[in-house]
N, C-alpha and C positions, 0 to 999 in steps of 0.2 A: 819247235814251238817258240812263239815269241814270249819272252819273259815279261810278265806283268810288273808294272810299277806298284809295288805293294805299299809304298809310302803314302800314295794318294788315298788308299783305303784304310789306312790305320785309324782305329778309333781314337778319338780325342780323349786323352787320359784325364782323370779327375783333376790332377795338378794343373794341367794345361788349361782346363776349363776355369779353375779358380783364378789362375793368373789373368786369363782373358777377361773374366767378369770384373775383377778388381780394376784392371786397366780401363775397361769401358766405364765403370763407375766413376773412376778418377777423371776421365775425360768429360763425362757428363757434368760432374761438379765444376770442372774448370770452365766449361762452356756457360753454365748458369752463373758462375761468379763473374765471368767476363762480361756477361750481358747486364748483370745487375750492378756492376761497379764495385763489388766487394772482393775481388781476386787479390791474392797475395803473391808477389813475385817469387818464382821458383828458383831454388838454388842451383838446380841442375836441369839438364835437358831431359826429354822423355826417354825412358829406358828403351834401348833397342830391342826389337823383337828377337825372340829365340828362334833359331833355325831348325833345331831338332830337339828331341826329347832329352838327350844327354846333356846338351848345353843348358836346357832349362833346369834339369836336375842339379847340375853343378852350380848353376846360378842361385838356386834356392838353398843348396846345402852350404855354400860358402858365404858367410856373412860379409866378407870383404868385397864381394862382387855387387852388393846392394848399392854401394856408393851413395847411400842416403836417398835412393830413389823412392823408397816407401816410407821415408821418415814422416812422422806425424805432422811435423811443421810444414812439410811440403804439401800435405793434403789436409788443409784445415777444414775443408767442407766435406770430408769423406763421410758418407752416410752410414749410421749405425745399422740401419735397416738392411743395407746391402751386405754388410759384414755378417749380420745375423742370417740373412738368406743364404749367403755363401756357406756359413757354418752348417746350416741345415742340409744344403745340397751336398756338402762334403760327407756328412754322415750318411745321406741317402746313397751317394755313389759308392761309398765304401761297402755298403751292404748289398747293392744290386749290380754294380758295374763289374762285368767279368774281367775286363782288361785290368782293372785295378786289382782284382784278386790274383791275377797272374803275376803281378810284380813281386819278385822275391824279396823277402825281408823288408817289407815296406816300412816297418817301424824304424829300422835303422836308416834306410835311405832317406827318409824325411825327418829323421830326428824326432821320434815319437814322444820321448819325455818332454823335450822342449815345446813340442806342439801342445801337449796337454797342459803344460804350465801356461803357455801363451793363451790357450783357449780358456783356461780357468780365469786368467787375469782379464781376458777379454770379456768373459761372462760377468765377472764381478764389476768391471767398469760399466758394462751394459746395464747391470742391475742398478749400480749407483746412478748411472745416467738416467735410467728409467725412473728411479725414485725421485731424482731431482726434477725430472720432467713432470712426474706426477704431482709433486709438491708445488711446482710452479704453476701447473695447470689448475690445481685446487685453489692456489692463491688467486690466480686470474679469475677463476669461477667465483670465488668468494667476493673479490672486488667487484666483479661484474654483477653478481647478485645484489650486493649492497647498493651499487649504483642504480641497478634496476628498481630496487625497493625504494631508494630515495627519490628516484624519478617518479615512481608510481605514487608515493605519498605526496610529492609536490603536485603531480597532476590531479590527484584527488582533491587537494586543498584548493587548487585553482578552479577545479570543476565545481566544488561546493560554493566558493565565492561567486563564481559566475552564475551558478544556479540561484543563489540567494539574491543576486542583483536582478536576475531575470524575474524571479518571483516578486520582488519588491516593485519592479517596474510594472509588471502585470497587475498587481494589486492596486498600485497607484492609478494606473490607467482605468481599471475597472471602477475604482472609487470616483475618479473624476467624471468618467462617462456616466456612471450611475447617478452621481449628484447632479450633473448637467441635465440628464434625462428626467430625473425627478423634478428639478426646478422648472424646466421647460414644460413638463407635463402639468405641473401645478398651475403655471401661468396660463397654459392653454385652457385648462378646465375652468379656471377662474374667469377667463375672458369669455368663454362660451356661455356661461350662465348669467352674464351681465345683460342688461337690456339691449335690445337691438340698436336703439338710438336714445341718447339722453336728452336730445334737443327736439326731436320730432314728437310732439304731443298730439298729433292728429290721430283719429281712430278709423278703423276699417270694420265693415260688417263681415264677420267670419261665421260661416255655417259649419257647425259641428254635427255630423250625422249621428243617428241613433246607434248605440252600441259601440261607438268608436273607443278603442283603447288608447292608452297614453302614447304609444308609438305612432299610431295613425294621426292622433291629434297633433303631436309634435311635427309630423311631416306637413300637415295642413298649415300650421302656424309658420313653419319655416318657409314654405312656398309663398306665403302672403307677406313675408318680411316682417313678421311680428316678433319672432325669436331668431337667434343666430343658428342654433343647432338642434335638430329634432332628437338626436340621441341624448344630448345633454338634458333636454326636457324630460325624456323618458326616465333616465337614471335619477334625475333630481326628484321627480315625483315619487319614485320608488323609495329613494333614500329618506324622504320626508314623510312617507306614508300618506301622500295626498291622492285620494281615490274618490270615487263617486262622481265622476264628471258627467254632466248632463248635456243632452243635445239641444240644438236651437241656434238662433242667430245671436252673436255677441259683437258688441262694439269694442274692439281691443286696440290698444295703442302700442307702437314699437317702444315707447318709453316705459312700459310696464315691466316689472320684474317677473321672474318665473313664479314666485310665490303669489303675486297679485293676480296673474293670469289663472293659475290653478284655483285660487279661491273664487274667482269670478265664475269659472267653469263649474264649480260645485253648486253655485246658486241656481243656475239655470238660465237659458236664453229665451228669446221670444220666438213665436211661431213664424213671424214674418220679419224681414229685415227692417231695422230701425235706422233712420238717417244717422250716419256717423257723426260723432261729436268732433267739431273742429277745435274747440277750446272751452275754457270756463272763466266766468267772471265772479269774483268774490266781493260781496258787499259786507263789510264788518258791522257789528252791532253798534248802535249809537251814532251812525253816520248821518249827516245831513244830505240833502239833495245836491248841494254844491260839492260836497266831498265825493259823492257817488259819481258825479260828472267827471271827476279827475281819475276815477278808478275804472270807468267803463271801457277804456281801451286796453287795459292790462289783462293779458291772458295769463292766468295764474299757473298754467301748466308749463310755462317756459318764461325765461328771462330774456330770451332772444328777441330783438326788434323785428326779426323776420316773421315771428309768429304772434304778433300783436293782433288784437281783435279787429274786425272790420268796422268797429263803431268809434265815433268821436264824441267829445264833450259837447260840441255844438248840436249834434244830432240828438243826444240824450236830453238836453235842456229844451230843445224844440218840441220833443214828444211830450214831456211832462208838463209843459205849459200850453199844449194844444187843446183848446176848448172842445173841439170836435171829438178828440180822442178821449177827453175826460167825460164827456156826455155818454159816449159809447160805454165806458167802463162803469158809469153809474147805472146804466141799464143792465149791463152784464152781471154786476155784483151789487144788487140793491141793498142788502143788509149792511154790507161794509160801508157803502157811501151814503147811507140814509141821513147822517148828520155831517156830511162833508162841508167844511166852511166855504162860503162864497168867495169868489175871487176878490171882492172889494171889502172883505172883512178885516183886512189888515195883515193877512198871511202873505208871506213871501211867495210860497208855492202851495197851491191847493192840495197837491198830493204829498206834501211833506208829512212824514210819519206813517204813510200808508203803503210804502214799499218795504216789504219784509227783507231784513238783512240775512243773506244766505249766499250760497255758491250756485251759480246758474250756468248750465251748458248751452252752447249755441252750435248750430249746424250751418250748412250751406244755405238752407232755406230760411234761416233766422233773419229777422229784421230788428231794427231798434225798437219799434213799437211792440213786436212780439216778445222781446226780452223784458220790456217794462211791464207788459201785461202779465208775464210770468211772475214778476215780483208781486204784483197786486193779487194774483191768484193764490200765491202761497200765504200772503197775509190773510186773505179771506178764509183759507183752509184752516189756519191756526186759530182763528177767532170763532170758528163754527161752534165749538163746544161752549163758548162763553156768551153767545148772543142772547140766549134765554135768561141767563143770570143778570146780564147787563140791563135788560128790559125790566126784570123783576125788581131791581134796585132803583128804577127810575133814572138810570144813567144812560148816557149815549156813548156810541163807539168813539166819537171825537173826544169826549171827556176822558174816557179810559186810556186812549192813546196819548193824550196830552199829559195825564198824570204819570203814565208809564214812561214817557220820554224824559220827564224830569227825574223820575226815580232812577232811570238807567244811568244818569250822570251823577246823581248825588250819592249813590252807594255802589259797592262793588261785590256784594254777595247777596244771596237770596234772603237771608234773615234780615239784614239791614234794609233791603229794599221793601220788604213787607211792612216793616216798622215806619220807614220813611213815607210810604204811601198812606198809611193811617194818620200820620202827623198832618199831611196835606188835607186829608178829609176832616180832621179835627179842627184845623184852623178855619177851613171854609164854613164848617158848621157853627162856629162861634163868631163868624163875621170878620175874621182876620184875613189879611192878604197872605199869599203863600210865601212871599219874601225870598224867592230863589234867585241866586246869582246866575244860574244857568240860563234863565230866560233873557236876562239882560245881555249876557255875552252873545247869545244868539242874535238879539236885536242889533248889537254892535258889529255882527259879522265875525266875531272872534271864536265862536264855539267850534271846537275841533282843532283849534290852533294851539300852539305851545305858548303859555303865558307864565310869568313869574308868580310866585306866591303873593308878592306885594300887589301886583296888578289884579290878581284874582280877588284879593281882599278889599281892594279900593275900587270896586265897580261903581259905576255912576247910577246910584239908586234913584236919581231924579230924572233919568233919561225919559224923553217924551216918546214913548212907544207902547203900543198895546201889549207888548211882551214884557213891560216893566211890571212885574208882579209884586213890586214893593208899593206901587201906586195904585194898581188896579186889582179889583177883586176877581176871584175865580182862577181858572187855570189857563187863561189866555185864549187867543183866537184859534189856536190849534197846536198840534204837536211840534216840538222844535227839533226832534231827531226821529230816527226809525228805531223804536225800542225792540229789545230782545223778547223772546217768549217768556223768559223769567220775569222781566219787568212787567209784561202784560198780565201775568198771573198775579204778581204783587198788587197791581192796580185793581184787579177784579176781586181778589181774595186777600186783603191786607191783614196784618196781625192786629188784633184789638189792643189798644193802649190809650192812655189819657194824656200822652205827651203832646206838647204844642211847639216844642223847639228841638232842634238837633244841629249839631255842628260836627264836621269831619276834621280829624287831625290832618293838618296840612302836609305832614311828612309820611304818615302811615296809611292814611285813608280810612282809618277806623272811625265809625260814627258814634257820637255820644248824645244821648237823648235826655231831655229834662221837661218838667211840667211847668216850671215857673221861669220868669224872666231872670231872676237873680241867679238861679242855677245855670241858666243858659249863658249869662254874662261871665260867670266864673269859668265855664268850659271854653268860651271863646278866648278868654285871656290865657288860659292854660295851653290850649291846643292850637291856637292861632297866633295871638299877639306875642306870647313869649317865644314862639318859634321864629317869628320874624325878627324879634330883638336879638336873637342868637345868630344873626347874620345868615339866616337861611332864606331871606326874602328874595335873593336872586336866583333861587332854585326854580327851574322850569318844570311845569306840569302841563299835561295835556287834558283838555276838557272835552 
């Protein structure tokens, strides 16, 4: 039989295994140290491998054979975990390895007491090391935790500051946007409720159907360019509680406000379209025909030259002096013109005082003759209620209009006018002249012009004119102005008094009455001459 090589099959003893593992651990640490650059130069070379068990045993038993191979300074990076694992494996091998159990007197062979001492020292060192590691780890954890808490607090503070800034910016943006929106909205609404045009005074015939609500009416008005916005009209009428709009045809202007339009719609329209009004002419109370001629081209609905009336001064004067036109008017209005002065009676214009002062509308179909006739028609209408009274008093229309014209200029309120009119009648009844400066100013062509107090007081009472009522009896050839309805009433129904004189304060216009010449002279001195002496004579007044 061939003898087997039993050495190859020998079980690796526990001691050999320990040595091998320690050596492998040492080599691993050396490799790591060399790679990281932390290796410490060794004092000796690597321990030669044992060839057999006895050599290894002797090597372990004899301390002199170590030659510092396992000195701690030679293995600065020896792992405690490796030693611990080796210790555990040693205990396990001693309990379960049969080869180990076959070794006689193992405690002596390996120096058991020294090993226990060494293990105890090793365990204490490991415990100390573990304690140090644990303390160091705790300290690291504590520092890490503090750092983390500090970082968290700092992050929270930054987050709060950032959130505060964001909130402030958002609030500011919302405030600005809200304010801008509100302002623009206010301006838009304000603009939409304004008249469609402030300069276009022309009118259009607008048909409002039966049962139309404010929304539908607004749409009709917007479509015809009378208002800017139908919705604005609807909400405006609701806000102002403007209701009760009636159907019909209305002449409405783009210059009218929403309130004016709504009020007009509440009155009611016409069944058929009425010619749209292009403009209006206003004749003030107390105007002469010459003054009217200057106003006839002014459209009171606008100041723009573009919207002047189509009438001229020359056209107006031509109509009021046209004998054919006057004869036609005498036929049309017989009661009014029954006592009309003749053209050769000394009057400047036959129709002076017969054109009623008011505001008159004109359309595309209007002519200068139709406008003048409209003035005559209104005068006739206002006198209708007085014709019977005038006849009952044996007076004429021409006399009433003449007294009313003087009264219009001599007093500025109803009470004074009624008293002034009675003074004129009292003077005529006793054979006195009327003694009015107004008629002389008219004869001089100054009535209606601005004159100084001195000029007004120094009228030429010797002027050769039928209108010089200082020289001539009665009320003159005819009226000197177009009197108001108030002055006409005063002439028809004066206040009963016995006064023969009156004078107006040249600064206030208040009229002072008296029955005697002496009282009158005192009033003239007080309310006229003294005022002139106090350097007010250069003050201008309009007659």
